[in-house]
N, C-alpha and C positions, 0 to 999 in steps of 0.2 A: 429512422433518422440516425439514431445512435449507432446502429449496426453499420450503416454506410460510412459514417465518420471514422469508426474504428477500422474498417477495411482500408480506407484511404491512407490512414496513418500507418497501418501495418505494411501496405505496399511501399510506402516511402522508406521505411526502415529496411525492408528487404532489398530495395534498390541501393541503399547506402552500403549494404554488405554484399554487393554483387560479386566482388572479387574475394572469395573465401581464402583465409590463411590456414596454416597447418593445424591450428588448434581451435578454430572457430566453433563457438557453441551457440546454438539457437534454442531459445526457451519460449514456450507458448503456454498460456493458461486461459481457460474459459471460466468466467466468474458469475455467480448468482447469489442472491440473498434477499431477505425481507426485513432486516433489522435496522433499516435506514429510512430517513425521511426522503420523500420524492424530491427531485430537482426542481420541477417547474414552480413558478410563482403560484401560491395557493393560500387560502385562508387557513387559520390555525385549525388543528385537528378537532373534530367534535366526536364525542363518544369514545369508546375504547380505542387504544392505539391499534390500527389495523394490521393484519398479518398478510394482506394480499397486495401490498405495495412492493412488487418485486423489482429488484435491480438486476440488470443483465450487463455484463461487460467482458472485457478480454485484456490480456497483457501479452506483449511480444517483445523479446530482446535478443540482441546479438552481442557477443563478447569474445575477446581474445586477448592474448598477451603480446606485448611488443617488447621483446628483450626479456631480461631476467627480472626487472623490477617494475616495469610499466605495463599497465593493462588498460583496456577501454571497455565501455559498455554503452550501447545505444538501445534505448527502450521506449516503448509506448505502453500506456496503461489507462484503463478506465477505472477511476477510483470513485467509490460511492460518495465520498465527501468532496474531494478535490476535482472531480469530473475528469476531463481529458488532459493528459500530460505526455509530452515527448521529452526525453532526457538523454543527454550525452555526458558521460562521466569518464574522467581519466583518473586512475589510481596509481600512486607511487608507493611501493612496498619496501620498507627498510628492514623488515623482519620483526623488529620489536614495535614498529609503528607503521601505520598506513595513513596516507592523506589522499582524499578524493575531492575533486572539484570539477565543475562543468556547468554549462547552461541547461535550462529546461524551458520548454514552451508550453503554455496553456494553449491548447489547440481547439478551435471551433467551439468554445464555451459560450460565445455570444456572437450575434451577427455584427454588432458594431466593432468588436475587437476579436477578429478571428484568430490572431496570434498574440500571446502575451508573454514577454520575456521574463526570465528569472534566473537565479543563481543557486546552485546546490553545492554545499561543502560538508565534509565530514572528516573527523579525526578519530583514530583508533589506536590505543596502546595495548600491548599484550606481553605478558610473561608466558611464553609458550608452554602449554600443558598445565598452567597454574591459574592465572587470573587474567582478566581483560576488562577494558572499559572503552566506551565510544560515545561520541556526540555528533549529531547531524542537524543541519539547519538548511531549509529551503525557503526562499522567499521571492515573490514577484518584485521586479524592479519598476521604476518609473513613478508616476504620480498616483494619487489616491483615487477615490471614487468621485470623479468630477462630472460625469455625464452618464446617461443611460447606456448600459452595456459594459461599463468599466468593471473590472473585478480584480481581486487579489487572492493569491493562493499562498498558504504558509504551512510549513511542517517543521516540527521540532521533535527530536528523539534522543533520549539519553538512556544508556544501558550499561550494565556491569554484570560480570559473571565469574564463575569459577568452574574448574574441572574436578570431577570425581571419577571413580572407576566406571568406565563405559558410559559416562553421561556428562553433559555440559548443562549447568544451571545458569539461568539468566533472569535478572530483574530489569524491567524496562518501563519507561514512561514515554508515551507518545501523544502529541497533540497535532490536530489538523484543523485548519480554518479556511473557509472559502467565503469571501464577501463579494456580493455583486449588486450593482445599482440596477435594479430591475426596471424602474421607470424614473422619471425626474423626481418623484416624491417617495419612492419606496426602495429601501435597501433590505436585502435579506442576508443572513449569515448562517452557514452550516458549520458546526463545530463538533469535534470528537476529542475527548480526553480519555486516555486508556492507560491502565496500569496492569501489568501482567507478570507472571512467574512462569518461565518455560523450562522444561527438562527435555533435553535432546538425548535420547537413548540410542546407543549404537554398539556394534561389536566389530572390531577391526576385521576387514575383509568380507563382512557379511553384506549381502546385496540390499538389505532393508534397514532404514533408520526411521525412528519415530520421534516426534516432538509433541509433548503433552503441554497444554496451556491452561492455566487457571488465572482469571483476572476479573477486573471490574472496569466498565466503561460508562461514560456519560455522553450521550449524543443529544445535541440540541439544535433547534432551528429558531431563528429570530426574524420577525417581520418588523421593520422600523419605518413607519411613515410619519414620524414625529411623536408617536406614542408606542414605544417598543413592546412587543408581545413575544414571549419565548415559550416554546414547548421543549421539555427535557425528558429523555427516556434513559433511566439508569438500568444497567444490566450486569448480573454476575455471569461471566462467560466461562464455559468449559469447552476445550477443543483439542483436536489432534491433527498433525500433519505427517504424511508418510512419503518417503522417497525410496523408490524401488528401482534398482539397476537391473533391467530386464535383459540387457545385452551389453557388450563391451563399450558401445558408444551411445547407448540409449537408456534413458531413465524416464519413469512415469511418476508424477507427483499428484497427491490428492490431499485436500484439507477440508475440515468441517469444524465450525464453531457454532455452538448453540447457546441460547440463553437459559440458564438454570432458573433464574428468577429475574423478572423485569418489573419496573414500577414507574409510574408517571410522576413528574415533578413540575413545578412552575405552572405553566398553562395546562399541563396534563395531569395536574393534581386530581386524584380521584378518577382518572381515565386510564388506568393501567391496562396492559394487554390482557386478553382473556387467558386465564390460567392454563387452558388447554391448547393455546396457540403455539405453533412450532416456529420460533424465530431463529434464523440461521444465517450464516455467511459461509459460502463454500467455493471451492475451486478445483479444477482438474486440468493437469498440464502434462506436457511432454518436453524433455530436454534432449537434444541430439548434438553430438560433437562430430564435426567434419574434420577429416584429416587424421593424423596420428594421435595416439594417446587414448586413454580410456575416459569414459564419462563416469563421474562419481569418485568414490574413494572414501577415506576416513573423513568424517565431518569436521568442519571447523566451527568456531563459535559463531552464532548468528550475527 
């Protein structure tokens, strides 16, 4: 079911980009992992946190520039916390500042509300080659959880960083929330709070760039039928992302994050994952540029 929904959304986005422009870029990624709580309604976890609850998903986007200062991006993604999203973003670049805004749709996340509208905005300031800072906020619009099938998606991200020789260092805080009224009497909430330090290592003109990540995240799931119960999994994360320009217009991307140490809290107190379990979040993608221009180049700040 998830695969068919992803394919339908991907076909829609490709149709929107049927008339390619000179610098059109298409990006795809296959996603997998097991460091997340499953989506369906379920009772609280019993026993150790399982390592066989696999998440499978995909992401697809098209982007291009419209003039010197304006660009757009249309994208679909399967997110392990927020579930299915379709986003349309317009970005205005002033050089020292960038402003992005556009609608997003929660797509096919419940039978009762197949489409849920929201708004995404972000603001970024940069002293080129020195420091930068950005803030992003995404939130569903409309009423709250009034009936079965209603849901709310929220994302907040704040980051700041600086440039050093052949590297970009970034400190980030990210939160994601997904609330859904499963039945008339049961509401569930998935929440991710994540704090990371990234180092983007590159060499000008080289075909390969690497991003190393060290961080901590707290993932939780709450069942509320009048008496809330919450399971929380805390994890120290170590990861890497690679971007390899294999041809003038083609890049291949790969990423892998693993849990160095995970522990259960709240309802999972004393039910930590098996020390030998391999908990991970991974992705493998391709980025292709249609028309003139090369794919890739010197990296910019995340």
